[in-house]
C-alpha positions in Angstrom: 21.0 -26.9 -18.2 17.7 -28.0 -16.7 14.6 -26.2 -15.7 13.8 -25.4 -12.1 10.9 -27.9 -12.5 13.4 -30.6 -13.4 15.6 -29.7 -10.4 12.6 -29.9 -8.1 11.7 -33.3 -9.6 15.2 -34.6 -8.7 14.6 -33.4 -5.1 11.2 -34.9 -4.9 12.4 -38.3 -6.2 14.7 -38.5 -3.2 11.4 -39.1 -1.2 10.8 -42.1 -3.6 14.3 -43.4 -2.9 13.8 -42.9 0.9 10.6 -44.9 0.8 12.3 -47.7 -1.2 15.2 -47.8 1.3 12.7 -48.1 4.1 11.1 -51.0 2.2 14.5 -52.7 2.0 14.9 -52.2 5.8 11.5 -53.8 6.5 12.1 -56.5 3.9 15.8 -57.3 3.4 17.1 -59.2 0.4 16.2 -63.0 0.5 13.6 -62.4 3.3 11.1 -64.7 1.7 7.5 -64.2 0.6 5.9 -63.5 4.0 8.4 -60.7 4.8 8.0 -59.3 1.3 4.3 -58.8 1.9 5.2 -56.4 4.7 7.2 -54.3 2.3 4.4 -54.1 -0.3 2.7 -51.1 1.4 6.0 -49.1 1.2 6.3 -49.9 -2.5 2.7 -48.8 -3.1 3.5 -45.6 -1.2 6.6 -45.0 -3.4 4.5 -45.4 -6.5 2.0 -42.8 -5.4 4.9 -40.5 -4.5 6.5 -41.1 -7.9 3.3 -40.3 -9.8 2.7 -37.2 -7.7 6.3 -36.1 -8.3 5.9 -36.4 -12.0 2.6 -34.5 -11.9 4.3 -31.7 -10.0 7.0 -31.6 -12.6 4.6 -31.3 -15.4 2.7 -28.5 -13.7 5.8 -26.6 -12.8 7.4 -26.8 -16.3 4.1 -25.8 -17.9 3.7 -22.8 -15.5 7.3 -21.7 -16.2 6.6 -21.8 -19.9 3.3 -19.8 -19.5 5.2 -17.1 -17.7 7.9 -16.9 -20.4 5.7 -17.2 -23.5 3.0 -14.8 -22.1 5.3 -12.4 -20.3 3.5 -9.5 -21.9 0.2 -10.5 -20.3 -0.7 -9.4 -16.8 0.3 -11.5 -13.9 -3.4 -11.9 -13.1 -4.1 -13.3 -16.6 -1.2 -15.7 -16.4 -2.3 -16.8 -12.9 -5.9 -17.5 -14.2 -4.5 -19.5 -17.1 -2.4 -21.6 -14.8 -5.3 -22.1 -12.4 -7.6 -23.3 -15.2 -5.0 -25.6 -16.8 -2.2 -27.0 -14.7 -4.0 -26.2 -11.5 -6.6 -28.8 -12.4 -4.3 -31.5 -13.9 -5.1 -34.1 -11.2 -3.0 -36.8 -12.9 -0.2 -36.7 -15.4 -1.7 -39.2 -17.9 -0.6 -39.1 -21.5 -4.0 -37.6 -22.5 -3.9 -34.9 -19.8 -0.3 -33.9 -20.5 -1.1 -33.6 -24.2 -4.2 -31.6 -23.4 -2.3 -29.3 -21.0 0.4 -28.4 -23.5 -2.1 -27.7 -26.3 -2.7 -24.5 -24.3 0.9 -23.4 -25.1 0.7 -24.2 -28.8 2.6 -27.4 -28.2 0.2 -30.1 -29.4 0.7 -33.8 -28.8 3.9 -33.3 -26.7 3.7 -37.0 -25.6 3.9 -38.1 -29.3 6.9 -35.8 -29.9 9.7 -37.5 -31.8 12.1 -36.9 -28.9 9.9 -38.6 -26.3 11.8 -41.9 -26.8 15.3 -43.2 -26.0 17.4 -46.3 -26.7 15.3 -49.5 -26.5 12.3 -47.4 -25.4 10.0 -46.3 -28.2 7.5 -43.5 -27.9 4.7 -46.1 -27.6 6.6 -47.8 -24.8 7.1 -44.5 -23.0 3.3 -43.8 -23.2 2.4 -47.3 -22.2 4.8 -47.1 -19.1 3.4 -43.7 -18.1 -0.1 -45.2 -18.5 0.7 -48.1 -16.2 2.2 -45.8 -13.6 -0.9 -43.6 -13.5 -3.2 -46.6 -13.5 -1.3 -48.1 -10.6 -1.3 -44.8 -8.7 -5.1 -44.4 -9.2 -5.7 -47.9 -8.0 -3.5 -47.5 -4.9 -4.7 -44.1 -4.0 -8.4 -45.1 -4.3 -8.2 -48.2 -2.2 -7.5 -50.8 -4.9 -5.3 -53.8 -4.2 -2.7 -53.1 -6.9 0.6 -55.0 -6.3 3.8 -53.5 -7.8 7.1 -55.1 -7.7 10.2 -53.3 -6.5 11.8 -53.8 -9.9 8.8 -52.3 -11.7 8.7 -49.3 -9.4 12.4 -48.6 -10.0 11.9 -48.9 -13.8 9.0 -46.5 -13.6 11.3 -44.0 -11.8 13.9 -44.3 -14.5 11.2 -43.7 -17.1 9.9 -40.6 -15.3 13.5 -39.2 -15.1 14.2 -39.7 -18.7 10.8 -38.4 -19.8 11.3 -35.3 -17.7 14.7 -34.7 -19.4 13.0 -35.0 -22.8 10.1 -32.7 -21.9 12.5 -30.2 -20.5 14.2 -29.9 -23.9 11.0 -29.9 -25.9 9.5 -27.1 -23.8 12.7 -25.1 -23.8 12.9 -25.4 -27.6 9.2 -24.2 -27.8 9.8 -21.3 -25.5 12.8 -20.3 -27.6 10.8 -20.5 -30.8 8.1 -18.3 -29.3 10.3 -15.7 -27.5 13.8 -15.9 -29.1 15.3 -16.7 -25.7 16.4 -20.1 -24.4 15.0 -20.4 -20.9 17.1 -23.2 -19.5 
């Protein structure tokens, strides 16, 4: 079972897919280099959407864990904690994700032994997320970052797998703190 945050990420990633489909309409296969330049803006848009979708996932899964782990605290206190932590994330870089989950007693989540998969080491996961966030920042702030269609699709696959792993890690942590498996 997945968290609601993971379900929401799947829904958000449909926007990424839609943008990539629009790119293929503007720039069909074998269109040649001049036509491919027309599709570059759509790929950049998809990259920004992908990074924002992952950031939204991280914020939502953190907020859900806060509500479960600190269920005995007032709603106002939990709301303040979320506002001061996930509410000011502003990019889901490795450093910021680690820093965010420290607040739940889950240090170095991005270095967790389960943040890896076949042919994708933990270091590669962190490097890939770093490249996605760097590209997003460059694009969103007026840089001329070029991203290939293949790279954007690989980044999407990484985000999906990473969210699956984080879902399990956070669920395990909530269970260790509360005795109940949340999802």
